[in-house]
C-alpha positions, 0 to 999 in steps of 0.5 A: 659155660666151661669145665675143667679137665684134670690129670690126677694120679693117686690123688695128686693133680698133675695138670689141669686145663679149662675147656668148653662144656662140649669138650668136657662132656666128651672127656667125661663119656670117654673116661669109663671106656678107657678105664674098661679097656685098661682093666681088660688088658690088665686082666688078660696079662694076669691070665697069661701069667698064671696060665 
């Protein structure tokens, strides 16, 4: 089995690659953690700006 990993920005697919199911599941599991870390850094920057 295979999956597809896409890099998408504002609805436009910039790249795509076919990967094995194990790599696809790993990427899927990392995605929410990476988004949370990015959102936390953005929140901290806004808090510093407003302080």
